[in-house]
N, C-alpha and C positions, 0 to 999 in steps of 0.2 A: 571094225575094231575087234580084236581077239581077246582082250583082257576080260575075264569073267566079272560079272557084276556082283557085288555084295547083295544078298537078297533084300537087305533093308532099302537099297536104292532101286531094286528091280521094278517094283510096282510103279514108282514115279517115272522111270525112264521108258518103260514099255507101254505106258498108258498114253494114248494119243489124244484122249479127251481129258478135261479137267473139271474140278469142282466149281460150283457157282461162287463159293465164298473165298476162293483163292485162285490166283493165276500166276504160276511160277513164283509163289511166295508173296506176291503183291496183294494186299488186302484192298478191296473196293473202298474208295473214299466217299463216293456219292453216286447216285444214279443221275443220268443226264439224258434229256430228250434231244435227239438230233434228227435232222433230215438229210439223208445222203442220196444224192441224185433223185430227189423227189420222194423218197421212201422214208417214212417215219420209223425210227428205231429208238429203243431204250438201251443205253449202254452204261457200263460201270467205269468211272474214271479211276485209273490205277496209279499213274505217275505223270510228273511234269505239268506244264501248263498252269492253269488257274484252278484254285480250289473253291473259292467263294464267289464264283461268277466271273464272267470274262472281263469285267472292269477292274478286278483286283488281281494283280500279278503276285503270286505267292512264291514262285521259284524263279531262278534265272533261265529256266528252259523256255525255248521258243516253240516247243512241240508239246503235245499232250497225247497220252496213250490211253485207249479205252478197250474194254472187252465186252463182247456180246455173248453171254452164256447160252442164249437160245440157239445161236447158230455156230457157236464155238469159233468165233472170228475176232480178230484184233482190228482196231481202227486207230491209225496214227494221223494226227492232223498238225498243221501249223496253227499256232494260236492266232486269233483274228488280228492282233496288232503286230504280227511278225512282218518281215520285209520280203521283197520278191526273191532275194537270194536264198532265203530259207525255204520258200516254196519250191524253187528249182531243185534244191538239195533233196527235199522230201520226194519230189517227183523222180529223181534219179535213184533214190533209195528203193523205190518200188521196182524199178527196172532191174536193179542189181539183185534184189531179193529173188526175183524170178530166175536170174542167172544162177544164183547160189542153189536154188531148189533143183534146177535142171542138172547142174553139175553133181549134186548129191544123189540123183536118180529118182527125183520126184516131179516129173513134168506135169502130172495131174494137179499137183498143188500149185505149181507155177502159174497155171491157167487161172487160179482163183485169186491171184494178186490183182486187185482192181483199183485203179485210181478213181477218185470221185470228188464231186463238189459237196461241201458240207455246210449246213446252216446250224449253228449252235447258239442258243439263247439270242436268236434274232440277228446274229452276225454271220457273214459268209466267209468261208476259208476253203483251203484245199486239204485233201487227205488221201489215204488209200486203205482199203480192206486187205487183210491177209488171213489165211487160215491158221488155226492153231497148229504149229508144227510139232511141238513136243517140249519137254522140259529144258530149261536153261541149265548150263553148268553151274551158274550161281545158285539156282534153287537146290541142286544136288549138294553143293558145298554147304549150304545152310542145314540140310538134313544131316549131313556128316557131322557138323559142329555141334548140333543139338543132341546127337546120339549118346554122348558121354553121360548125359543127365539121366538117361533111361536104361542103359545097358549095364549088365554086370561087368566087372572089370575084365574077366577072362575073355568074354565075347568081344568087348570093345577093343582089346589089344589086337585080336585077329581082324576085326572089322576095319580098324585103322590101317593095317597093312594092305588089306584088299582095296580099300577106298583110295589110298594114295597111288597104288598101281593103276587103278582105273583112271583117276584124274590125270596122271602122267600121260597115259595113252590118249586120253581125250584131248589134251592140249596138243599132243603131237599130231593127231589126226586133224584137228582144227587148223593148225598151221599149214599142213599139207594142202588142205582145202583152200586156205587163203592164198597160197602160192599159185595154185591152179587157177583160181579166180583172177589173179593179177596177170598171169601169163596168157590166159585164154581170152579174157574179157576186159583187161585193163582196169579191174576193180581193186582198189587199194583199201585194205581193212585197217583204217586208222585207229579204231578203238577196239582193242582185243580183250576187253574186260569180260569176265565169265557170263555176264548177263546178256551179252551179244553172241554167245555160242550156244546154239540150240542143237538138240539131238532128236532124230526121228528113227523109229524102229521100222524096218521093212516088214510089212504085215504078213509076208509069206515066209521069208527066211529068218526074220528076227534080227538081222544084221543092223547095227547102229551106224548112222551116218551123221556127220556134223553139218549144220546149216548155219551160215554166218549172216548176221543182220547189222544194220547201222554202219555203213561203209564209208560214206563220202568224207574225204579229207583233202588237204592241200596238195598231197602227192599224187592225186588221182591219175593225172595224165602224163606224168614224166615217162619218157621213153628211152633215154640214154642211160648207159651204165646199169642195165637191168639186174645183173647179178648182185651188184653192190646194194641195190634197193632190197633185194631179198634178205640180205643180212640185217637191214633196218627193220624189215617186217618181222624177222625172227626175234630181234631185240624187243619189239613191242609186245610180242606174245610172252617172252621170257619174263619181262618186267611184271606183267599182270599175274602170271603164274606164281612168281616169287612172292608177291604180296599176299597170296593165299596159302603160302607154304607148300606149293606144288613145284616139283622139279621135273624137268624133261629136257630132251635135246633131240634135235632133228638135223642131221648133217645136210648141208646144202650142195655138196659136190654132185650128187645125182641130177641136180637141176641145171648144172652149168652148161651142158651141151644144149639143153632145151632153150636156155637163155640166149645162146648164140644165134638161134634162128628165130626166136619169138621177139616181136617188138609190140608190146601192149599199146593199143590205141584207145580211143574213147569207147566206153561200154556200148554194146549194142542197144538199140531201142528194145522195149519189151516185146514188140511185135516180131522183130527179127530174132530175138532170143527164142521165142516160142516156135518160130519157123525152123530154127536150127535144132530143136529138140529131137532126139531119136524116136 
């Protein structure tokens, strides 16, 4: 990405570690003891799942997301009462996250995406660990929206212009990443909300790269009319961007020739994804 970062966002976007009290603006709800592949861990529940114990469902989510501040890792699980289809979707999410990290140029992080068996409050379920990749676009948008309360008017006017340019390029870059994931690995990004768009700074060059998460959708394996599906993918991204007052555009014509030769198939297994890494 070439658009300069407003310095108010720079610390958040370039810091690959995060604070104990906050993870991409999600506040810990409770501490939970889990056993993952036989190892006891204490993690912080951030969203989804159950809030007052596994017997009481407090949201419509069939997944729960935790963070371990000691290791800087995320744990996503299916709730113990979820169905087999949700476990399979979560399993594929782990595979596709590895593909997304490799495509973004972070094969070392892809190797840290680990599937696991989890025991939570005496009940067994499935999940996977993943490293903290970086801040979400959602977290940065929240910083942007709260800035008006603390900045003087002159600085805020300039900051608003800089931030909107950055967010526009961020969504453009994320859509390109989604297109590449679809054409190269058959991975369809069904939910393009800014919470699923993460950014990682290259520790040597400082260049920012998008990494997409939460992919699995009903269009995952469609193979005919590839170019037409790219227009649907762009619409998904445009709709989410517009909800947050972000405008961007990415012409699809440069991808037409590639679509004529590519026929996305089922996503590679995580093992094959890692073997294909440069």
